C-alpha positions as CSV (number, residue, x, y, z in Angstrom):
1,M,0.0,0.0,0.0
2,K,2.8,2.4,0.8
3,P,4.5,2.2,-2.6
4,S,1.2,2.7,-4.3
5,K,0.4,5.7,-2.1
6,S,3.9,7.1,-2.7
7,L,3.4,6.7,-6.5
8,H,0.1,8.4,-6.3
9,N,1.5,11.4,-4.4
10,R,4.3,11.8,-7.0
11,L,1.7,11.7,-9.7
12,I,-0.4,14.4,-8.0
13,R,2.8,16.5,-7.4
14,H,3.8,16.3,-11.1
15,L,0.2,16.9,-12.2
16,R,0.1,20.1,-10.1
17,E,3.4,21.2,-11.5
18,W,2.3,20.8,-15.1
19,H,-1.1,22.2,-14.4
20,R,0.5,25.4,-13.0
21,K,2.9,25.7,-16.0
22,L,0.2,25.0,-18.7
23,G,-2.2,27.3,-16.8
24,I,0.2,30.2,-17.1
25,I,0.4,29.6,-20.9
26,A,-3.3,29.1,-21.3
27,A,-4.1,32.3,-19.3
28,F,-2.8,34.4,-22.3
29,F,-5.2,32.6,-24.7
30,I,-8.1,32.9,-22.2
31,I,-7.5,36.6,-22.0
32,F,-7.3,37.0,-25.8
33,L,-10.4,34.9,-26.4
34,S,-12.3,36.7,-23.8
35,I,-11.4,40.2,-25.1
36,S,-12.1,39.2,-28.7
37,G,-15.3,37.5,-27.7
38,V,-16.6,40.6,-25.9
39,A,-15.6,42.7,-28.9
40,L,-17.6,40.5,-31.2
41,N,-20.6,40.6,-28.9
42,H,-20.6,44.4,-29.2
43,T,-19.5,44.7,-32.8
44,T,-22.4,47.2,-33.5
45,T,-21.6,49.4,-30.5
46,L,-17.9,49.4,-31.3
47,S,-18.6,49.9,-35.1
48,L,-16.2,47.2,-36.0
49,A,-17.9,46.6,-39.3
50,H,-17.3,50.3,-40.3
51,K,-13.6,50.5,-39.4
52,P,-11.6,49.6,-42.6
53,I,-8.1,48.0,-42.3
54,R,-5.3,50.0,-44.0
55,N,-2.4,47.7,-43.1
56,L,-0.7,46.6,-46.3
57,W,0.5,43.3,-44.9
58,L,-3.1,42.3,-43.9
59,L,-4.5,43.5,-47.2
60,D,-1.9,41.4,-49.0
61,H,-2.5,38.5,-46.7
62,Y,-6.2,38.5,-47.5
63,G,-5.4,38.7,-51.2
64,I,-7.1,42.1,-51.8
65,A,-5.6,43.5,-54.9
66,P,-5.2,47.1,-55.9
67,P,-7.6,48.6,-58.5
68,N,-6.7,48.3,-62.1
69,D,-8.2,51.7,-63.0
70,I,-7.3,54.8,-61.0
71,R,-8.4,58.2,-62.3
72,F,-8.8,61.7,-60.9
73,Y,-11.1,64.6,-61.9
74,Q,-11.8,68.1,-60.6
75,Q,-8.4,68.8,-59.1
76,G,-8.3,65.4,-57.6
77,S,-11.5,65.8,-55.5
78,L,-13.3,63.1,-57.6
79,Q,-11.6,59.8,-57.7
80,V,-12.4,56.7,-59.8
81,T,-11.1,53.3,-58.7
82,N,-12.4,50.6,-61.0
83,N,-16.2,51.1,-60.9
84,L,-16.2,53.1,-57.7
85,V,-16.4,56.9,-57.5
86,W,-15.2,58.8,-54.4
87,L,-15.6,62.5,-53.4
88,D,-12.8,63.5,-51.0
89,G,-12.6,60.0,-49.5
90,K,-16.4,59.5,-49.4
91,L,-17.8,56.7,-51.6
92,L,-20.5,58.0,-53.9
93,I,-21.1,55.4,-56.5
94,E,-20.6,51.6,-56.9
95,S,-21.4,51.1,-60.5
96,S,-22.1,47.9,-62.4
97,A,-20.9,49.6,-65.6
98,D,-17.6,51.2,-66.4
99,I,-17.2,54.8,-65.2
100,I,-16.4,56.9,-68.2
101,S,-15.8,60.5,-67.0
102,A,-16.8,63.1,-64.5
103,G,-17.1,66.9,-64.5
104,V,-18.8,69.9,-63.0
105,M,-21.6,72.1,-64.4
106,S,-23.9,74.9,-63.4
107,A,-27.4,73.9,-62.7
108,K,-30.5,75.9,-61.9
109,V,-32.2,74.7,-58.8
110,S,-34.8,77.5,-58.6
111,S,-35.8,80.5,-60.7
112,N,-32.9,82.6,-59.3
113,T,-30.5,80.1,-57.8
114,I,-27.7,78.4,-59.8
115,V,-25.3,76.0,-58.1
116,D,-22.4,73.8,-59.3
117,V,-23.1,70.1,-59.5
118,F,-21.0,67.1,-60.4
119,V,-22.0,65.1,-63.5
120,I,-20.6,61.5,-63.4
121,A,-21.1,59.3,-66.5
122,S,-20.9,55.6,-66.7
123,Q,-21.6,53.6,-69.9
124,T,-25.3,53.4,-68.9
125,H,-26.1,56.2,-66.5
126,L,-25.6,59.8,-65.6
127,Y,-25.3,60.6,-61.8
128,I,-25.9,64.2,-60.6
129,Y,-24.4,65.1,-57.2
130,N,-24.1,68.4,-55.3
131,V,-20.7,69.5,-54.1
132,Q,-21.5,68.0,-50.7
133,G,-21.8,64.6,-52.2
134,E,-25.6,64.2,-52.0
135,L,-27.3,62.4,-54.9
136,L,-29.6,64.8,-56.8
137,D,-30.6,62.5,-59.7
138,Q,-29.8,59.3,-61.4
139,L,-30.6,59.0,-65.0
140,G,-30.6,55.8,-67.1
141,V,-31.6,54.5,-70.5
142,E,-35.2,54.4,-69.3
143,T,-35.2,58.2,-68.9
144,G,-33.7,58.8,-72.4
145,I,-30.0,58.7,-71.7
146,P,-28.2,57.5,-74.9
147,E,-26.8,53.9,-74.6
148,G,-23.1,53.1,-74.6
149,I,-21.6,56.3,-73.4
150,E,-17.9,56.6,-74.4
151,A,-17.0,60.2,-73.6
152,L,-18.4,63.2,-71.7
153,S,-18.2,66.9,-72.4
154,I,-19.8,69.8,-70.5
155,D,-20.5,73.2,-72.2
156,N,-21.9,75.7,-69.7
157,D,-25.2,74.0,-68.7
158,L,-25.3,71.5,-71.5
159,V,-24.0,68.0,-71.5
160,I,-22.7,66.2,-74.6
161,V,-22.0,62.5,-74.8
162,K,-20.3,60.4,-77.4
163,T,-21.7,56.9,-78.1
164,S,-21.0,54.3,-80.8
165,S,-24.0,55.7,-82.7
166,G,-23.0,59.3,-82.6
167,Y,-23.0,62.5,-80.5
168,Y,-25.9,63.6,-78.3
169,Q,-26.6,66.8,-76.5
170,S,-29.0,67.3,-73.6
171,D,-31.2,70.2,-72.6
172,S,-30.4,71.9,-69.2
173,D,-32.9,69.6,-67.4
174,F,-31.7,66.3,-69.0
175,F,-35.3,65.7,-70.3
176,Y,-34.4,65.6,-73.9
177,W,-31.4,64.4,-75.9
178,Q,-30.8,65.5,-79.4
179,A,-28.4,63.9,-81.9
180,I,-25.9,66.4,-83.1
181,S,-23.1,66.7,-85.7
182,P,-20.7,69.4,-84.3
183,L,-18.3,71.1,-86.7
184,M,-15.6,70.8,-84.1
185,E,-14.8,67.9,-81.9
186,P,-16.2,68.6,-78.4
187,L,-13.7,69.1,-75.6
188,W,-14.0,65.7,-73.8
189,I,-13.3,65.6,-70.1
190,T,-10.2,63.5,-69.4
191,A,-8.5,62.4,-66.2
192,Q,-6.0,64.7,-64.5
193,S,-2.5,63.9,-63.5
194,V,-1.8,63.6,-59.8
195,S,1.2,62.6,-57.7
196,L,2.2,59.0,-57.0
197,Q,1.4,59.5,-53.4
198,K,-2.2,60.4,-54.2
199,Q,-2.6,57.4,-56.4
200,Q,-1.3,55.2,-53.7
201,Q,-3.8,56.7,-51.2
202,A,-6.6,56.1,-53.6
203,A,-5.6,52.5,-54.1
204,L,-5.3,52.0,-50.4
205,A,-8.8,53.4,-49.8
206,Y,-10.2,51.1,-52.4
207,R,-8.6,48.0,-50.9
208,A,-9.4,49.0,-47.3
209,Q,-13.2,48.9,-47.9
210,F,-13.1,45.1,-48.4
211,L,-11.5,44.4,-45.0
212,T,-12.9,45.6,-41.7
213,L,-11.8,45.3,-38.1
214,E,-14.8,43.0,-37.4
215,R,-13.4,40.5,-40.0
216,I,-9.9,40.6,-38.4
217,V,-11.2,40.1,-34.8
218,L,-13.5,37.3,-35.9
219,D,-10.7,35.5,-37.8
220,A,-8.2,36.0,-35.0
221,H,-10.8,34.7,-32.5
222,S,-11.3,31.5,-34.6
223,G,-7.7,31.2,-35.8
224,R,-8.7,31.5,-39.4
225,I,-6.5,34.6,-39.9
226,L,-3.6,32.0,-40.3
227,G,-5.6,29.7,-42.4
228,L,-5.8,25.9,-41.6
229,V,-2.8,26.1,-39.4
230,G,-4.4,28.8,-37.3
231,V,-7.7,26.8,-37.0
232,L,-5.8,23.6,-35.9
233,F,-3.8,25.7,-33.4
234,M,-6.9,27.1,-31.8
235,D,-8.4,23.6,-31.7
236,A,-5.2,22.5,-29.8
237,V,-5.7,25.5,-27.4
238,A,-9.3,24.4,-26.8
239,I,-8.1,20.8,-26.0
240,L,-5.5,22.3,-23.7
241,L,-8.1,24.3,-21.8
242,I,-10.3,21.1,-21.5
243,L,-7.4,19.1,-20.1
244,L,-6.5,21.9,-17.7
245,S,-10.1,22.0,-16.5
246,L,-10.2,18.2,-16.0
247,S,-6.8,18.1,-14.2
248,G,-7.9,21.0,-12.0
249,L,-11.1,19.2,-11.1
250,Y,-9.2,16.0,-10.3
251,I,-6.7,17.8,-8.1
252,W,-9.5,19.6,-6.3
253,I,-11.4,16.4,-5.7
254,R,-8.3,14.6,-4.4
255,Y,-7.5,17.5,-2.1
256,A,-11.1,17.6,-0.8
257,R,-11.1,13.9,0.0
258,S,-7.8,14.1,1.8
259,K,-9.3,16.8,4.1
260,R,-12.1,14.5,5.2
């Protein structure tokens, strides 16, 4: 009986020692999982889904590529990245058709009030925004907009578009479009040159919208941020926590019995 009891005591002693060491390691994961879990429970309050990630390493890690098309209009205030249009960093349009061009024109909003508005042309639509970035009108083929817009020109309060079937000019209210044959080629609005830094900033803003802090916290919590290896690692951590719980219960039960 004594050798058996001695063996059992050594087992309990070693078990306590390993329980203490593994417990210290597991404490870091418990703290991390607890903090990330609380954050995910309050993702709306913390606005995690509205906080874009701008870290280049993370964007590359998630395979979010830069835009193929980057253009600037109106002294760089209007930016086009692929089929997205931005005004001073605010997303205005996510178009299903290619964005062709953008310019500014004077528009009459009342009998004695004239304001500047942005006119943004895609292949299928014209979008009218005020300078604050508020949508005033969206005009499509169903409202008489010529199909297949290829270029945009603005002459005072008139808009001219080029299509595969010819040139068309609108009235000041965009109610009527007339086919025209101008003697001189209209002055088409083209993209403006900007610095490399501004191009990089536009590319980063485009990429950042596809990755939010909510996604990062969720993937870190589950281990998916490191792919299959991360998932298996978090599974191993879960098993470790289960073993620690079981060993802790066993030690406590043996201690409680020895006190009787």
